[in-house]
C-alpha positions as a Markdown table, in Angstrom:
| # | Residue | x | y | z |
|---|---|---|---|---|
| 1 | Met | -0.5 | -0.2 | 0.2 |
| 2 | Gly | 2.9 | 2.1 | 0.7 |
| 3 | Asp | 3.8 | 2.9 | -2.9 |
| 4 | Lys | -0.2 | 3.5 | -3.7 |
| 5 | Leu | -2.8 | 6.2 | -3.6 |
| 6 | Gly | -6.3 | 6.1 | -2.5 |
| 7 | Leu | -8.8 | 8.9 | -4.2 |
| 8 | Tyr | -12.0 | 10.2 | -2.1 |
| 9 | Leu | -14.4 | 12.0 | -3.5 |
| 10 | His | -16.9 | 13.8 | -1.5 |
| 11 | Ile | -20.4 | 14.0 | -2.3 |
| 12 | Pro | -21.8 | 16.9 | 0.4 |
| 13 | Phe | -25.3 | 16.3 | -0.4 |
| 14 | Cys | -28.3 | 15.4 | 1.8 |
| 15 | Arg | -32.6 | 14.3 | 2.0 |
| 16 | Ser | -31.3 | 16.3 | 5.3 |
| 17 | Lys | -29.2 | 17.1 | 8.1 |
| 18 | Cys | -29.2 | 14.7 | 11.1 |
| 19 | Ala | -28.7 | 17.0 | 14.4 |
| 20 | Tyr | -26.1 | 15.4 | 15.4 |
| 21 | Cys | -23.8 | 15.7 | 11.9 |
| 22 | Asp | -20.6 | 18.3 | 11.4 |
| 23 | Phe | -19.2 | 16.5 | 8.1 |
| 24 | Tyr | -19.4 | 19.3 | 5.4 |
| 25 | Ser | -23.2 | 18.6 | 3.9 |
| 26 | Leu | -25.9 | 20.6 | 2.5 |
| 27 | Ala | -29.6 | 19.4 | 2.2 |
| 28 | Gly | -32.4 | 20.6 | -0.4 |
| 29 | Arg | -29.7 | 21.8 | -3.0 |
| 30 | Glu | -30.2 | 19.0 | -5.6 |
| 31 | Glu | -30.0 | 21.7 | -8.6 |
| 32 | Gln | -26.6 | 22.4 | -8.1 |
| 33 | Met | -25.8 | 18.3 | -8.9 |
| 34 | Asp | -25.1 | 18.4 | -12.2 |
| 35 | Ala | -22.4 | 21.7 | -11.9 |
| 36 | Tyr | -20.9 | 19.9 | -8.7 |
| 37 | Gln | -20.4 | 16.8 | -11.1 |
| 38 | Asn | -18.7 | 18.7 | -13.9 |
| 39 | Ala | -16.8 | 20.2 | -11.2 |
| 40 | Leu | -15.3 | 16.4 | -9.8 |
| 41 | Leu | -15.0 | 15.8 | -13.2 |
| 42 | Ala | -12.4 | 18.3 | -14.2 |
| 43 | His | -10.5 | 18.3 | -11.0 |
| 44 | Leu | -9.7 | 14.8 | -11.6 |
| 45 | Lys | -8.3 | 16.0 | -14.8 |
| 46 | Gln | -6.2 | 18.0 | -13.6 |
| 47 | Thr | -5.4 | 16.3 | -10.5 |
| 48 | Ala | -4.4 | 13.5 | -12.8 |
| 49 | Cys | -1.3 | 14.5 | -14.0 |
| 50 | Thr | 0.7 | 14.9 | -10.8 |
| 51 | Ala | -0.4 | 11.5 | -9.4 |
| 52 | His | 1.5 | 8.9 | -11.6 |
| 53 | Cys | 1.4 | 6.0 | -8.5 |
| 54 | Pro | -1.2 | 3.3 | -8.8 |
| 55 | Val | -4.6 | 3.8 | -6.8 |
| 56 | Asp | -5.9 | 1.1 | -5.2 |
| 57 | Thr | -8.4 | 2.6 | -2.8 |
| 58 | Val | -11.5 | 4.9 | -4.3 |
| 59 | Tyr | -14.2 | 6.3 | -1.7 |
| 60 | Phe | -17.4 | 8.5 | -2.5 |
| 61 | Gly | -17.9 | 9.6 | 1.2 |
| 62 | Gly | -20.0 | 12.5 | 2.2 |
| 63 | Gly | -23.1 | 13.8 | 3.2 |
| 64 | Thr | -25.0 | 10.9 | 1.3 |
| 65 | Pro | -23.5 | 9.9 | -1.9 |
| 66 | Ser | -25.8 | 7.2 | -2.6 |
| 67 | Leu | -28.8 | 10.5 | -3.2 |
| 68 | Phe | -26.1 | 11.8 | -6.2 |
| 69 | Gly | -27.3 | 8.9 | -8.6 |
| 70 | Glu | -26.1 | 6.2 | -10.1 |
| 71 | Lys | -25.9 | 7.8 | -13.4 |
| 72 | Arg | -23.0 | 10.9 | -11.8 |
| 73 | Leu | -21.7 | 8.3 | -9.4 |
| 74 | Leu | -20.8 | 5.9 | -12.8 |
| 75 | Ala | -19.5 | 9.2 | -14.7 |
| 76 | Leu | -17.3 | 10.0 | -11.7 |
| 77 | Leu | -15.4 | 6.1 | -11.6 |
| 78 | Ala | -15.6 | 6.1 | -14.8 |
| 79 | Ala | -13.3 | 9.4 | -15.4 |
| 80 | Val | -10.8 | 7.8 | -12.4 |
| 81 | Lys | -10.6 | 4.8 | -14.5 |
| 82 | Lys | -9.5 | 6.8 | -17.7 |
| 83 | Tyr | -7.1 | 9.9 | -15.9 |
| 84 | Tyr | -5.9 | 7.2 | -13.3 |
| 85 | Lys | -3.8 | 3.8 | -13.1 |
| 86 | Leu | -6.4 | 1.9 | -11.2 |
| 87 | Asp | -5.6 | -1.1 | -9.8 |
| 88 | Arg | -7.5 | -4.3 | -10.8 |
| 89 | Asp | -8.7 | -5.1 | -7.5 |
| 90 | Ala | -9.2 | -2.0 | -6.3 |
| 91 | Glu | -11.2 | -1.3 | -3.3 |
| 92 | Ile | -14.5 | 1.4 | -4.6 |
| 93 | Thr | -16.3 | 1.9 | -2.0 |
| 94 | Leu | -19.6 | 3.9 | -1.8 |
| 95 | Glu | -21.5 | 5.2 | 1.4 |
| 96 | Ala | -24.9 | 4.7 | 1.3 |
| 97 | Asn | -28.2 | 5.8 | 3.4 |
| 98 | Pro | -30.7 | 3.1 | 3.1 |
| 99 | Asp | -33.9 | 5.2 | 2.2 |
| 100 | Ser | -31.5 | 6.3 | -1.1 |
| 101 | Val | -31.1 | 3.3 | -2.6 |
| 102 | Ser | -32.3 | 1.1 | -4.7 |
| 103 | Leu | -31.8 | -3.1 | -6.2 |
| 104 | Lys | -31.8 | -2.2 | -9.7 |
| 105 | Met | -29.5 | 1.2 | -8.9 |
| 106 | Leu | -27.2 | -0.8 | -6.8 |
| 107 | Ala | -27.1 | -3.6 | -9.6 |
| 108 | Lys | -26.0 | -0.8 | -11.8 |
| 109 | Leu | -23.8 | 0.4 | -9.4 |
| 110 | Arg | -22.2 | -3.1 | -8.8 |
| 111 | Ala | -21.6 | -3.9 | -12.4 |
| 112 | Gly | -19.8 | -0.4 | -13.1 |
| 113 | Gly | -16.9 | -1.3 | -10.5 |
| 114 | Phe | -18.2 | -0.3 | -7.2 |
| 115 | Asn | -17.1 | -3.0 | -4.8 |
| 116 | Arg | -17.9 | -2.6 | -1.4 |
| 117 | Leu | -20.9 | -0.7 | 0.1 |
| 118 | Ser | -20.9 | 1.3 | 3.4 |
| 119 | Ile | -24.3 | 1.8 | 4.5 |
| 120 | Gly | -25.3 | 4.3 | 7.2 |
| 121 | Met | -27.8 | 2.2 | 9.3 |
| 122 | Gln | -26.7 | 3.8 | 12.6 |
| 123 | Ser | -29.6 | 1.8 | 15.0 |
| 124 | Ala | -32.0 | -0.6 | 15.0 |
| 125 | Gln | -34.4 | 1.2 | 17.3 |
| 126 | Asp | -37.2 | 3.8 | 15.1 |
| 127 | Gly | -36.9 | 6.2 | 18.0 |
| 128 | Glu | -33.8 | 6.4 | 18.0 |
| 129 | Leu | -33.7 | 6.8 | 14.7 |
| 130 | Gln | -35.7 | 10.0 | 14.7 |
| 131 | Ala | -34.5 | 11.4 | 17.8 |
| 132 | Val | -31.7 | 12.1 | 15.8 |
| 133 | Gly | -32.8 | 12.8 | 12.0 |
| 134 | Arg | -31.9 | 10.0 | 10.4 |
| 135 | Pro | -34.2 | 10.2 | 7.1 |
| 136 | His | -35.0 | 6.8 | 7.4 |
| 137 | Thr | -36.5 | 3.7 | 9.1 |
| 138 | Ala | -34.8 | 0.2 | 10.5 |
| 139 | Glu | -36.9 | -1.9 | 8.3 |
| 140 | Gln | -35.0 | 0.0 | 5.3 |
| 141 | Thr | -31.9 | -0.5 | 6.2 |
| 142 | Val | -33.0 | -4.5 | 6.4 |
| 143 | Gln | -34.3 | -3.7 | 2.5 |
| 144 | Ala | -30.5 | -2.1 | 1.3 |
| 145 | Val | -28.8 | -5.0 | 3.0 |
| 146 | Cys | -31.0 | -7.2 | 0.9 |
| 147 | Ala | -30.6 | -5.2 | -2.4 |
| 148 | Ala | -26.9 | -5.0 | -1.7 |
| 149 | Arg | -26.9 | -9.0 | -1.5 |
| 150 | Lys | -28.9 | -9.5 | -5.2 |
| 151 | Ala | -26.5 | -6.8 | -6.1 |
| 152 | Lys | -24.0 | -9.3 | -5.7 |
| 153 | Phe | -22.4 | -7.2 | -2.9 |
| 154 | Lys | -19.6 | -9.4 | -1.6 |
| 155 | Asn | -18.3 | -6.4 | 1.2 |
| 156 | Val | -20.6 | -4.6 | 3.2 |
| 157 | Ser | -20.2 | -2.5 | 6.2 |
| 158 | Leu | -22.6 | -1.4 | 8.4 |
| 159 | Asp | -22.6 | 1.9 | 10.5 |
| 160 | Leu | -24.0 | 2.4 | 13.9 |
| 161 | Ile | -23.7 | 4.3 | 16.6 |
| 162 | Tyr | -24.0 | 4.2 | 20.4 |
| 163 | Gly | -24.4 | 6.9 | 23.2 |
| 164 | Leu | -28.1 | 8.2 | 21.0 |
| 165 | Pro | -30.8 | 10.1 | 22.7 |
| 166 | Gly | -32.8 | 6.9 | 25.2 |
| 167 | Gln | -30.6 | 3.9 | 23.9 |
| 168 | Thr | -29.8 | 1.5 | 26.4 |
| 169 | Leu | -27.7 | -1.5 | 27.2 |
| 170 | Glu | -30.3 | -3.5 | 25.9 |
| 171 | Ser | -32.0 | -1.6 | 22.9 |
| 172 | Trp | -27.3 | -1.3 | 21.7 |
| 173 | Gln | -27.6 | -4.9 | 22.4 |
| 174 | Ala | -30.3 | -5.4 | 20.0 |
| 175 | Thr | -29.4 | -3.0 | 17.5 |
| 176 | Val | -25.8 | -4.6 | 17.3 |
| 177 | Ser | -27.7 | -8.1 | 17.2 |
| 178 | Gln | -29.5 | -7.4 | 14.4 |
| 179 | Ala | -26.7 | -5.9 | 12.5 |
| 180 | Val | -24.5 | -9.4 | 12.6 |
| 181 | Ala | -27.9 | -11.0 | 11.7 |
| 182 | Leu | -27.8 | -9.1 | 8.7 |
| 183 | Gln | -24.6 | -10.8 | 8.0 |
| 184 | Pro | -22.4 | -7.9 | 6.8 |
| 185 | Gln | -18.0 | -8.3 | 6.6 |
| 186 | His | -17.3 | -5.0 | 8.7 |
| 187 | Leu | -19.1 | -2.9 | 11.1 |
| 188 | Ser | -18.4 | 0.2 | 12.3 |
| 189 | Cys | -19.4 | 1.3 | 16.0 |
| 190 | Tyr | -18.8 | 4.9 | 16.8 |
| 191 | Gly | -19.6 | 6.8 | 20.0 |
| 192 | Leu | -21.9 | 10.2 | 19.8 |
| 193 | Lys | -19.8 | 12.9 | 19.9 |
| 194 | Val | -21.9 | 16.5 | 20.3 |
| 195 | Glu | -20.4 | 18.4 | 18.1 |
| 196 | Glu | -20.3 | 22.4 | 18.3 |
| 197 | His | -23.4 | 24.5 | 16.3 |
| 198 | Thr | -25.2 | 21.3 | 15.7 |
| 199 | Pro | -28.8 | 20.8 | 16.6 |
| 200 | Leu | -27.9 | 17.9 | 18.6 |
| 201 | Ala | -25.7 | 20.4 | 20.9 |
| 202 | Arg | -28.2 | 23.5 | 21.4 |
| 203 | Arg | -30.9 | 20.4 | 22.0 |
| 204 | Val | -27.8 | 19.2 | 25.0 |
| 205 | Glu | -27.4 | 23.0 | 26.5 |
| 206 | Ala | -30.8 | 23.4 | 26.3 |
| 207 | Gly | -31.4 | 20.4 | 29.3 |
| 208 | Glu | -31.6 | 17.4 | 26.9 |
| 209 | Ser | -29.6 | 14.6 | 28.9 |
| 210 | Leu | -27.6 | 11.3 | 26.8 |
| 211 | Pro | -25.9 | 8.4 | 28.0 |
| 212 | Asp | -23.6 | 8.9 | 30.5 |
| 213 | Asp | -19.6 | 8.4 | 30.1 |
| 214 | Asp | -20.1 | 5.0 | 32.3 |
| 215 | Leu | -23.1 | 3.9 | 30.5 |
| 216 | Gln | -20.6 | 4.7 | 26.9 |
| 217 | Ala | -18.2 | 2.8 | 28.5 |
| 218 | Asp | -20.5 | -0.4 | 29.1 |
| 219 | Leu | -21.5 | -0.2 | 25.7 |
| 220 | Tyr | -18.2 | -0.3 | 23.9 |
| 221 | Leu | -16.4 | -2.5 | 26.2 |
| 222 | Trp | -19.9 | -5.0 | 25.9 |
| 223 | Thr | -19.0 | -4.7 | 21.8 |
| 224 | Val | -15.9 | -5.1 | 21.6 |
| 225 | Asp | -16.9 | -8.6 | 23.0 |
| 226 | Phe | -19.4 | -9.0 | 21.4 |
| 227 | Leu | -17.9 | -8.8 | 18.1 |
| 228 | Glu | -15.4 | -10.9 | 18.3 |
| 229 | Lys | -17.3 | -13.7 | 19.6 |
| 230 | Ser | -19.1 | -13.1 | 16.3 |
| 231 | Gly | -15.9 | -12.9 | 14.3 |
| 232 | Phe | -15.3 | -9.6 | 14.0 |
| 233 | Arg | -12.0 | -8.8 | 14.9 |
| 234 | Gln | -11.3 | -5.3 | 16.0 |
| 235 | Tyr | -9.0 | -3.6 | 13.9 |
| 236 | Glu | -9.1 | -0.1 | 15.0 |
| 237 | Ile | -10.5 | 1.8 | 18.1 |
| 238 | Ser | -14.7 | 1.9 | 16.4 |
| 239 | Asn | -13.9 | -0.7 | 13.5 |
| 240 | Phe | -14.2 | -4.4 | 13.1 |
| 241 | Ala | -14.1 | -6.9 | 10.0 |
| 242 | Gln | -14.4 | -10.0 | 9.1 |
| 243 | Asn | -10.8 | -11.7 | 8.2 |
| 244 | Gly | -9.4 | -9.5 | 5.2 |
| 245 | Phe | -12.3 | -7.2 | 4.9 |
| 246 | Glu | -10.8 | -4.7 | 6.7 |
| 247 | Ser | -11.0 | -1.1 | 5.2 |
| 248 | Arg | -8.4 | -0.7 | 3.0 |
| 249 | His | -8.8 | 3.3 | 2.7 |
| 250 | Asn | -9.1 | 3.9 | 5.8 |
| 251 | Leu | -6.7 | 1.8 | 6.8 |
| 252 | Arg | -4.5 | 4.3 | 4.7 |
| 253 | Tyr | -5.2 | 7.1 | 6.9 |
| 254 | Trp | -4.4 | 5.5 | 10.4 |
| 255 | Leu | -1.1 | 4.2 | 8.5 |
| 256 | Thr | -0.4 | 7.9 | 6.9 |
| 257 | Arg | -0.6 | 6.5 | 3.6 |
| 258 | Pro | -0.8 | 9.1 | 0.9 |
| 259 | Tyr | -4.4 | 10.1 | -0.7 |
| 260 | Leu | -6.1 | 12.9 | -2.6 |
| 261 | Gly | -9.4 | 14.1 | -1.8 |
| 262 | Phe | -11.7 | 15.9 | -4.2 |
| 263 | Gly | -15.0 | 18.1 | -3.5 |
| 264 | Pro | -14.9 | 20.8 | -0.4 |
| 265 | Gly | -13.6 | 20.0 | 3.1 |
| 266 | Ala | -12.0 | 17.1 | 1.1 |
| 267 | His | -8.2 | 16.5 | 2.5 |
| 268 | Ser | -4.8 | 15.4 | 0.8 |
| 269 | Asp | -1.8 | 14.0 | 1.5 |
| 270 | Phe | 0.4 | 13.6 | -1.0 |
| 271 | Ala | 4.1 | 13.7 | -1.6 |
| 272 | Gly | 4.9 | 15.3 | 1.5 |
| 273 | Arg | 2.6 | 17.9 | 1.5 |
| 274 | Arg | -1.1 | 18.3 | 3.5 |
| 275 | Thr | -4.0 | 20.6 | 1.6 |
| 276 | Ser | -7.6 | 20.7 | 2.4 |
| 277 | Cys | -10.0 | 22.4 | 0.0 |
| 278 | Pro | -12.3 | 24.8 | 2.5 |
| 279 | Arg | -15.9 | 23.9 | 3.3 |
| 280 | Asp | -17.9 | 25.7 | 0.6 |
| 281 | Leu | -19.2 | 24.8 | -2.5 |
| 282 | Glu | -19.7 | 27.3 | -4.5 |
| 283 | Ala | -15.6 | 28.6 | -3.4 |
| 284 | Tyr | -15.4 | 24.6 | -4.6 |
| 285 | Leu | -17.2 | 24.7 | -7.8 |
| 286 | Thr | -15.6 | 28.7 | -8.6 |
| 287 | Gly | -12.1 | 27.3 | -8.1 |
| 288 | Val | -12.3 | 24.7 | -9.8 |
| 289 | Gln | -14.2 | 26.4 | -13.0 |
| 290 | Ser | -11.2 | 28.7 | -12.7 |
| 291 | Gly | -8.2 | 25.7 | -13.1 |
| 292 | Ser | -7.0 | 26.3 | -9.3 |
| 293 | Pro | -9.2 | 24.5 | -6.6 |
| 294 | Ala | -9.3 | 27.0 | -3.5 |
| 295 | Leu | -6.7 | 25.9 | -0.8 |
| 296 | Glu | -7.8 | 26.1 | 2.7 |
| 297 | Glu | -4.6 | 25.2 | 4.0 |
| 298 | Glu | -1.3 | 23.8 | 2.3 |
| 299 | Gln | 2.2 | 22.7 | 4.2 |
| 300 | Asp | 4.7 | 20.6 | 4.1 |
| 301 | Ile | 4.7 | 18.0 | 6.6 |
| 302 | Ser | 8.1 | 17.7 | 8.5 |
| 303 | Leu | 9.6 | 14.5 | 9.9 |
| 304 | Asn | 8.9 | 15.8 | 13.6 |
| 305 | Glu | 5.1 | 16.0 | 12.7 |
| 306 | Arg | 5.3 | 12.2 | 11.0 |
| 307 | Ala | 6.6 | 11.0 | 14.5 |
| 308 | Ala | 3.4 | 13.2 | 16.2 |
| 309 | Glu | 1.4 | 11.6 | 13.5 |
| 310 | Tyr | 2.6 | 7.8 | 14.2 |
| 311 | Leu | 1.8 | 8.0 | 17.4 |
| 312 | Met | -1.6 | 9.3 | 17.2 |
| 313 | Leu | -3.0 | 7.1 | 14.4 |
| 314 | Arg | -1.3 | 3.9 | 14.9 |
| 315 | Leu | -2.6 | 3.8 | 18.2 |
| 316 | Arg | -5.8 | 3.8 | 17.2 |
| 317 | Thr | -5.7 | 0.6 | 15.7 |
| 318 | Ala | -4.8 | -3.1 | 16.8 |
| 319 | Ala | -1.6 | -3.2 | 15.4 |
| 320 | Gly | -0.4 | -0.1 | 17.6 |
| 321 | Ile | 3.4 | 1.6 | 17.5 |
| 322 | Glu | 6.9 | -0.7 | 17.4 |
| 323 | Glu | 10.2 | 0.0 | 18.9 |
| 324 | Trp | 12.3 | -0.4 | 15.6 |
| 325 | Glu | 9.5 | 1.0 | 13.5 |
| 326 | Tyr | 9.4 | 4.4 | 15.2 |
| 327 | Arg | 13.9 | 4.1 | 15.8 |
| 328 | Arg | 14.3 | 3.6 | 12.0 |
| 329 | Thr | 11.4 | 5.7 | 10.0 |
| 330 | Phe | 11.9 | 9.0 | 12.9 |
| 331 | Phe | 15.8 | 8.7 | 13.9 |
| 332 | Arg | 14.6 | 8.5 | 17.9 |
| 333 | Asp | 15.0 | 6.9 | 21.3 |
| 334 | Phe | 12.1 | 4.8 | 22.0 |
| 335 | Glu | 12.9 | 4.4 | 25.4 |
| 336 | Pro | 10.8 | 7.3 | 27.2 |
| 337 | Leu | 8.2 | 6.7 | 25.2 |
| 338 | Glu | 7.8 | 2.7 | 26.3 |
| 339 | Arg | 8.5 | 3.6 | 30.0 |
| 340 | Leu | 5.5 | 5.7 | 29.8 |
| 341 | Leu | 3.5 | 2.3 | 28.1 |
| 342 | Glu | 4.6 | 0.3 | 30.7 |
| 343 | Gln | 2.9 | 2.4 | 33.2 |
| 344 | Tyr | -0.1 | 2.3 | 30.9 |
| 345 | Gln | 0.3 | -1.8 | 31.1 |
| 346 | Cys | 0.4 | -1.6 | 34.9 |
| 347 | Arg | -3.1 | 0.5 | 34.9 |
| 348 | Gly | -4.6 | -2.4 | 31.9 |
| 349 | Trp | -4.5 | 0.4 | 29.5 |
| 350 | Ala | -1.7 | -1.2 | 27.0 |
| 351 | Val | -0.2 | -4.4 | 26.5 |
| 352 | Lys | 2.9 | -5.5 | 24.4 |
| 353 | Thr | 2.7 | -8.5 | 21.9 |
| 354 | Val | 4.6 | -11.1 | 21.3 |
| 355 | Leu | 5.7 | -9.3 | 18.4 |
| 356 | Gly | 6.9 | -6.7 | 20.1 |
| 357 | Arg | 4.1 | -4.2 | 19.3 |
| 358 | Trp | 2.8 | -2.0 | 21.6 |
| 359 | Arg | -1.2 | -1.6 | 21.4 |
| 360 | Leu | -3.6 | 0.0 | 23.3 |
| 361 | Thr | -6.8 | -2.6 | 24.7 |
| 362 | Pro | -10.6 | -1.8 | 24.7 |
| 363 | Glu | -10.3 | -0.3 | 28.3 |
| 364 | Gly | -7.4 | 2.0 | 26.6 |
| 365 | Phe | -9.1 | 2.6 | 23.7 |
| 366 | Leu | -11.9 | 4.3 | 25.8 |
| 367 | Val | -9.4 | 6.9 | 27.2 |
| 368 | Ser | -7.0 | 6.7 | 24.0 |
| 369 | Asn | -7.4 | 11.0 | 23.6 |
| 370 | Gln | -5.7 | 11.2 | 27.1 |
| 371 | Leu | -2.9 | 8.3 | 26.5 |
| 372 | Ile | -1.7 | 9.3 | 23.5 |
| 373 | Ala | -1.6 | 13.2 | 24.3 |
| 374 | Gly | 0.2 | 12.0 | 27.2 |
| 375 | Leu | 2.8 | 9.9 | 24.7 |
| 376 | Leu | 3.0 | 13.2 | 22.6 |
| 377 | Ala | 4.0 | 15.3 | 25.7 |
| 378 | Arg | 6.6 | 12.9 | 26.1 |
| 379 | Gln | 8.1 | 12.9 | 22.2 |
| 380 | Glu | 7.6 | 16.5 | 22.7 |
| 381 | Leu | 9.9 | 16.7 | 25.2 |
| 382 | Glu | 12.3 | 14.2 | 24.2 |
| 383 | Ala | 12.9 | 16.2 | 21.4 |
| 384 | Gly | 13.3 | 19.3 | 22.9 |
| 385 | Gly | 16.2 | 18.0 | 25.0 |
| 386 | Gly | 14.7 | 18.1 | 28.0 |
């Protein structure tokens, strides 16, 4: 994966905004879909001349990419195939909402080259879905998975959220059990985050209560145990897969492999530079039309920054970090970090595997932000000679 490239195409359109969503997405802007498709096609063509390495993952995220329609999606994928060196076995993922797919649509997408589907199930309880403004029902999720199977998708992932308003341990257990019964190859289980300036944040500020930290911890630890017993290996804090069905595109982010992002709010990490497009559809359309998409951020990535990313991202994964990998990549002493990791191990937050790699335990994942912050502080202290 190291010598290959991933592409991320952001489709910002949604039928409606969910109460918790902080992603760049737009509801009720369908009239701009054609103009946006043309901009993405132009941006893909403009950028291809700088990307000569093979592409082995393509990810259509959102927003709600499935709302964009199969004709537009297939045209974008055809452009990727035309302008880039797409591997024969590339992983090509489409995010979809259960209410915006059909068997006819999915069959066309599968025939056109899409081979992985990520469905936003979120919950199997209609009341919980309604509480956060999800535009679908639990039954529509079942129908969407059945349609995906009939369309010959052999790699289906389901997204779930724990910590939703009104959720209990029992209702979450029922959701996860029903998700497993749908026989997906992959599950993503995210803890609800109350993001600033969202409708949910305003509701919480007004007094609405959510499952507390203790209950969320119980939900998470039960999930890790249950999914392991159900044949899903945890390979990242929030992600579980049957053997061989890990998300290759998302692993690219956690392993700091190169990728190019297209669309407002999309990020790129390529050729030692990090760039991002502003979260502004109009600015994106205007920029592409002028031949130079607007960039909100553009910077070279130093070795020190890469060392920090190594800790932040690799410790999200079950593979974790390793002394000699760290030493030979960043030319730094690992011993100060290992001393702190040994302290974490005594608390049950980290473990050193038989292969000599340090990884966080499920209990450690629960407090990963604090643990990683401690390691970053130790790393910075050592880099400064303190």
